[in-house]
C-alpha positions in Angstrom: -17.7 28.9 0.5 -14.3 29.0 2.4 -10.6 30.7 1.7 -7.0 29.8 1.8 -4.8 31.8 2.3 -1.1 30.6 1.8 2.1 32.6 2.9 5.4 32.5 1.5 5.2 30.2 -1.8 7.9 30.0 -3.8 7.3 31.6 -7.0 8.6 28.0 -9.0 6.3 26.2 -7.1 3.4 28.3 -8.0 4.6 28.3 -11.2 3.8 25.0 -11.2 0.4 24.9 -9.7 -0.2 27.1 -12.0 0.6 24.9 -15.0 -0.9 22.1 -13.8 -4.6 23.9 -12.8 -4.7 24.8 -16.7 -3.3 21.2 -17.9 -5.6 19.8 -15.7 -8.5 22.2 -17.5 -9.3 23.5 -13.7 -10.8 26.3 -13.9 -10.5 27.7 -9.5 -8.2 26.5 -6.8 -10.4 24.3 -5.3 -10.9 22.5 -8.5 -7.0 22.2 -8.4 -6.7 21.1 -5.0 -9.5 18.5 -5.4 -8.0 16.8 -8.6 -4.2 16.8 -6.9 -5.7 15.6 -3.5 -7.9 12.4 -5.6 -4.7 12.3 -7.7 -3.1 10.8 -4.3 -5.1 8.6 -3.2 -5.0 6.5 -6.5 -1.5 6.8 -6.0 -1.9 5.7 -2.5 -3.9 3.2 -3.8 -1.7 1.6 -6.2 1.5 1.5 -3.5 -0.7 -0.4 -1.1 -1.5 -2.9 -3.9 1.9 -3.6 -4.8 2.7 -3.8 -1.6 -0.1 -6.6 -1.2 0.6 -8.4 -3.6 4.3 -8.7 -2.9 2.9 -10.0 0.5 1.1 -12.7 -1.0 3.1 -13.7 -3.5 6.2 -13.8 -0.1 3.3 -16.5 1.7 2.9 -18.1 -1.1 6.2 -19.1 -1.0 6.6 -19.6 2.3 3.7 -22.0 2.2 5.6 -24.0 -0.7 8.8 -24.0 1.3 6.8 -25.7 3.7 5.1 -28.1 2.0 7.7 -29.8 0.3 9.9 -30.4 4.0 6.1 -32.8 5.0 7.0 -35.9 3.9 3.6 -36.8 4.2 0.1 -34.8 5.2 0.3 -35.2 9.4 -2.3 -36.2 11.4 -3.6 -34.7 14.7 -1.9 -37.1 16.9 1.6 -36.8 15.4 1.4 -33.1 15.5 -0.4 -33.7 19.4 3.1 -35.8 20.1 5.8 -33.4 18.2 3.7 -30.2 20.5 4.3 -32.4 23.6 7.9 -33.8 22.7 8.8 -30.2 22.9 7.3 -29.2 25.6 9.4 -31.8 27.9 12.8 -30.1 26.3 
């Protein structure tokens, strides 16, 4: 098994890591590192999920705002004429 050597670690950080090691029931530092990495992935996933939910909510709000401005369902012919009108301007 590979060994990780960390020098000049502050004493308060070492105490916190020892406390976490006991709290999480890890027998080795490798188990603690594995548990911390796994929990970090879960946190990133939760943050990403919240960002996605906000994006979907904002998109649906935009969709309803745009839909309210339409008086009727646009046809291909109307949209083509409107688009070509913008080209000549």
